[in-house]
N, CA and C atoms as a LAMMPS dump frame, in Angstrom:
ITEM: TIMESTEP
0
ITEM: NUMBER OF ATOMS
240
ITEM: BOX BOUNDS ff ff ff
-5.0000000000000000e+02 5.0000000000000000e+02
-5.0000000000000000e+02 5.0000000000000000e+02
-5.0000000000000000e+02 5.0000000000000000e+02
ITEM: ATOMS id mol type element x y z
1 1 1 N -326.261 272.071 -38.821
2 1 2 C -326.39 272.917 -37.655
3 1 3 C -325.984 272.109 -36.426
4 2 1 N -324.752 272.231 -36.01
5 2 2 C -324.251 271.406 -34.909
6 2 3 C -324.931 271.664 -33.568
7 3 1 N -325.496 272.83 -33.352
8 3 2 C -326.151 273.156 -32.087
9 3 3 C -327.666 273.188 -32.226
10 4 1 N -328.207 272.43 -33.166
11 4 2 C -329.648 272.46 -33.434
12 4 3 C -330.465 272.152 -32.186
13 5 1 N -330.062 271.157 -31.416
14 5 2 C -330.821 270.802 -30.206
15 5 3 C -330.87 271.959 -29.22
16 6 1 N -329.777 272.713 -29.108
17 6 2 C -329.736 273.882 -28.22
18 6 3 C -330.525 275.034 -28.836
19 7 1 N -330.272 275.326 -30.125
20 7 2 C -330.918 276.456 -30.795
21 7 3 C -332.433 276.31 -30.87
22 8 1 N -332.94 275.077 -30.879
23 8 2 C -334.385 274.866 -30.921
24 8 3 C -335.058 275.416 -29.666
25 9 1 N -334.331 275.407 -28.548
26 9 2 C -334.877 275.926 -27.289
27 9 3 C -334.424 277.347 -26.987
28 10 1 N -333.197 277.684 -27.356
29 10 2 C -332.635 278.995 -27.009
30 10 3 C -331.812 279.482 -28.181
31 11 1 N -332.416 280.305 -29.043
32 11 2 C -331.672 280.843 -30.198
33 11 3 C -330.389 281.537 -29.754
34 12 1 N -329.388 281.519 -30.619
35 12 2 C -328.061 282.014 -30.235
36 12 3 C -328.004 283.512 -29.983
37 13 1 N -329.038 284.262 -30.307
38 13 2 C -329.008 285.704 -30.019
39 13 3 C -329.456 286.008 -28.585
40 14 1 N -329.953 285.021 -27.869
41 14 2 C -330.314 285.211 -26.466
42 14 3 C -329.102 284.922 -25.581
43 15 1 N -329.084 285.488 -24.414
44 15 2 C -327.972 285.268 -23.482
45 15 3 C -327.871 283.785 -23.125
46 16 1 N -326.651 283.294 -23.053
47 16 2 C -326.387 281.898 -22.696
48 16 3 C -326.482 281.754 -21.183
49 17 1 N -327.454 280.974 -20.73
50 17 2 C -327.655 280.788 -19.287
51 17 3 C -327.312 279.372 -18.843
52 18 1 N -326.687 278.604 -19.717
53 18 2 C -326.33 277.232 -19.371
54 18 3 C -327.393 276.244 -19.787
55 19 1 N -327.702 276.21 -21.066
56 19 2 C -328.717 275.297 -21.571
57 19 3 C -328.106 273.933 -21.858
58 20 1 N -328.821 272.893 -21.45
59 20 2 C -328.392 271.511 -21.652
60 20 3 C -329.586 270.726 -22.181
61 21 1 N -329.354 269.899 -23.201
62 21 2 C -330.422 269.062 -23.755
63 21 3 C -330.099 267.608 -23.443
64 22 1 N -331.089 266.917 -22.885
65 22 2 C -330.949 265.508 -22.521
66 22 3 C -331.776 264.628 -23.442
67 23 1 N -331.281 263.43 -23.671
68 23 2 C -332.036 262.375 -24.353
69 23 3 C -331.777 261.102 -23.565
70 24 1 N -332.823 260.509 -23.033
71 24 2 C -332.708 259.328 -22.185
72 24 3 C -331.775 259.594 -20.995
73 25 1 N -331.943 260.769 -20.392
74 25 2 C -331.208 261.228 -19.211
75 25 3 C -329.708 261.374 -19.443
76 26 1 N -329.295 261.518 -20.68
77 26 2 C -327.882 261.758 -21.012
78 26 3 C -327.766 263.057 -21.801
79 27 1 N -326.717 263.825 -21.538
80 27 2 C -326.484 265.093 -22.239
81 27 3 C -326.132 264.805 -23.694
82 28 1 N -326.902 265.429 -24.607
83 28 2 C -326.603 265.292 -26.035
84 28 3 C -326.199 266.623 -26.663
85 29 1 N -326.475 267.722 -25.956
86 29 2 C -326.091 269.047 -26.452
87 29 3 C -325.894 269.959 -25.249
88 30 1 N -324.905 270.851 -25.368
89 30 2 C -324.553 271.709 -24.246
90 30 3 C -324.139 273.082 -24.77
91 31 1 N -324.597 274.129 -24.117
92 31 2 C -324.21 275.49 -24.51
93 31 3 C -322.789 275.776 -24.035
94 32 1 N -322.208 276.838 -24.549
95 32 2 C -320.841 277.21 -24.186
96 32 3 C -320.728 277.499 -22.684
97 33 1 N -321.725 278.168 -22.121
98 33 2 C -321.709 278.491 -20.686
99 33 3 C -321.71 277.221 -19.846
100 34 1 N -322.579 276.268 -20.206
101 34 2 C -322.65 275.011 -19.459
102 34 3 C -321.364 274.211 -19.626
103 35 1 N -320.799 274.233 -20.822
104 35 2 C -319.549 273.514 -21.066
105 35 3 C -318.42 274.11 -20.22
106 36 1 N -318.389 275.433 -20.122
107 36 2 C -317.374 276.096 -19.302
108 36 3 C -317.524 275.74 -17.818
109 37 1 N -318.744 275.395 -17.412
110 37 2 C -318.999 274.999 -16.025
111 37 3 C -318.642 273.535 -15.776
112 38 1 N -318.251 272.823 -16.838
113 38 2 C -317.823 271.435 -16.685
114 38 3 C -318.781 270.399 -17.217
115 39 1 N -319.907 270.815 -17.76
116 39 2 C -320.873 269.87 -18.317
117 39 3 C -320.311 269.299 -19.618
118 40 1 N -320.415 267.98 -19.772
119 40 2 C -319.881 267.304 -20.951
120 40 3 C -320.929 266.396 -21.568
121 41 1 N -320.778 266.135 -22.856
122 41 2 C -321.678 265.217 -23.548
123 41 3 C -321.62 263.849 -22.874
124 42 1 N -322.775 263.212 -22.766
125 42 2 C -322.855 261.882 -22.177
126 42 3 C -323.117 261.854 -20.686
127 43 1 N -322.979 262.993 -20.014
128 43 2 C -323.245 263.053 -18.566
129 43 3 C -324.711 262.772 -18.277
130 44 1 N -324.963 262.317 -17.077
131 44 2 C -326.349 262.137 -16.623
132 44 3 C -326.911 263.484 -16.164
133 45 1 N -328.224 263.592 -16.194
134 45 2 C -328.884 264.824 -15.785
135 45 3 C -328.559 265.226 -14.358
136 46 1 N -328.444 264.256 -13.457
137 46 2 C -328.147 264.567 -12.057
138 46 3 C -326.753 265.185 -11.904
139 47 1 N -325.806 264.756 -12.731
140 47 2 C -324.455 265.333 -12.688
141 47 3 C -324.471 266.774 -13.165
142 48 1 N -325.313 267.047 -14.149
143 48 2 C -325.449 268.417 -14.649
144 48 3 C -325.946 269.321 -13.532
145 49 1 N -326.941 268.859 -12.796
146 49 2 C -327.513 269.667 -11.718
147 49 3 C -326.512 269.918 -10.597
148 50 1 N -325.587 268.994 -10.381
149 50 2 C -324.552 269.203 -9.362
150 50 3 C -323.553 270.268 -9.813
151 51 1 N -323.178 270.228 -11.094
152 51 2 C -322.196 271.177 -11.615
153 51 3 C -322.781 272.563 -11.851
154 52 1 N -324.019 272.591 -12.317
155 52 2 C -324.647 273.854 -12.695
156 52 3 C -326.107 273.841 -12.234
157 53 1 N -326.339 274.135 -10.944
158 53 2 C -327.698 274.034 -10.385
159 53 3 C -328.746 274.868 -11.125
160 54 1 N -328.348 275.987 -11.713
161 54 2 C -329.301 276.845 -12.409
162 54 3 C -329.399 276.55 -13.904
163 55 1 N -328.867 275.426 -14.329
164 55 2 C -328.894 275.076 -15.757
165 55 3 C -330.333 274.969 -16.258
166 56 1 N -330.513 275.37 -17.491
167 56 2 C -331.805 275.2 -18.15
168 56 3 C -331.752 273.837 -18.836
169 57 1 N -332.352 272.833 -18.199
170 57 2 C -332.297 271.464 -18.7
171 57 3 C -333.568 271.173 -19.482
172 58 1 N -333.383 270.746 -20.724
173 58 2 C -334.503 270.448 -21.611
174 58 3 C -334.403 269.01 -22.091
175 59 1 N -335.543 268.405 -22.35
176 59 2 C -335.584 267.088 -22.975
177 59 3 C -335.598 267.263 -24.487
178 60 1 N -334.879 266.419 -25.199
179 60 2 C -334.814 266.534 -26.655
180 60 3 C -336.218 266.511 -27.242
181 61 1 N -336.441 267.386 -28.198
182 61 2 C -337.728 267.508 -28.87
183 61 3 C -337.469 267.514 -30.372
184 62 1 N -337.569 266.334 -30.989
185 62 2 C -337.262 266.189 -32.42
186 62 3 C -338.168 267.048 -33.292
187 63 1 N -339.427 267.172 -32.916
188 63 2 C -340.351 267.998 -33.698
189 63 3 C -339.923 269.464 -33.659
190 64 1 N -339.513 269.928 -32.515
191 64 2 C -339.058 271.312 -32.379
192 64 3 C -337.775 271.539 -33.184
193 65 1 N -336.868 270.556 -33.17
194 65 2 C -335.64 270.647 -33.958
195 65 3 C -335.963 270.707 -35.453
196 66 1 N -336.881 269.86 -35.888
197 66 2 C -337.271 269.862 -37.305
198 66 3 C -337.898 271.189 -37.706
199 67 1 N -338.708 271.758 -36.844
200 67 2 C -339.333 273.05 -37.139
201 67 3 C -338.279 274.151 -37.239
202 68 1 N -337.285 274.13 -36.351
203 68 2 C -336.213 275.134 -36.395
204 68 3 C -335.39 274.99 -37.668
205 69 1 N -335.103 273.756 -38.055
206 69 2 C -334.342 273.51 -39.28
207 69 3 C -335.131 273.958 -40.507
208 70 1 N -336.427 273.684 -40.507
209 70 2 C -337.291 274.089 -41.613
210 70 3 C -337.345 275.614 -41.726
211 71 1 N -337.455 276.294 -40.59
212 71 2 C -337.489 277.759 -40.596
213 71 3 C -336.185 278.338 -41.14
214 72 1 N -335.063 277.754 -40.75
215 72 2 C -333.762 278.22 -41.246
216 72 3 C -333.653 278.004 -42.748
217 73 1 N -334.122 276.861 -43.224
218 73 2 C -334.064 276.575 -44.655
219 73 3 C -334.925 277.555 -45.444
220 74 1 N -336.105 277.859 -44.941
221 74 2 C -336.974 278.822 -45.629
222 74 3 C -336.361 280.216 -45.652
223 75 1 N -335.717 280.583 -44.554
224 75 2 C -335.076 281.902 -44.508
225 75 3 C -333.939 281.995 -45.524
226 76 1 N -333.221 280.91 -45.728
227 76 2 C -332.097 280.901 -46.662
228 76 3 C -332.529 280.841 -48.122
229 77 1 N -333.766 280.421 -48.377
230 77 2 C -334.263 280.345 -49.753
231 77 3 C -334.234 281.709 -50.457
232 78 1 N -334.384 282.767 -49.715
233 78 2 C -334.391 284.101 -50.333
234 78 3 C -333.051 284.442 -50.958
235 79 1 N -331.991 283.736 -50.583
236 79 2 C -330.667 284.027 -51.11
237 79 3 C -330.267 283.096 -52.258
238 80 1 N -331.16 282.2 -52.657
239 80 2 C -330.793 281.288 -53.754
240 80 3 C -331.459 281.684 -55.052
């Protein structure tokens, strides 16, 4: 799941409002809307705020990512 860090906070069925996930104040995941606004992987959080003031900036949450991955795996078990 390449967008796991984003999907853990904002599932893909919700409107994209410019979600960005930071780890140690660096962008590690970016939604399509934020990317279109110029946000790139590796940027600092302050640069994100300059490019996209209304961005939804989240700190990486490994536990939340693991829970989302676990939920997806359980949902897929019904098809095996």
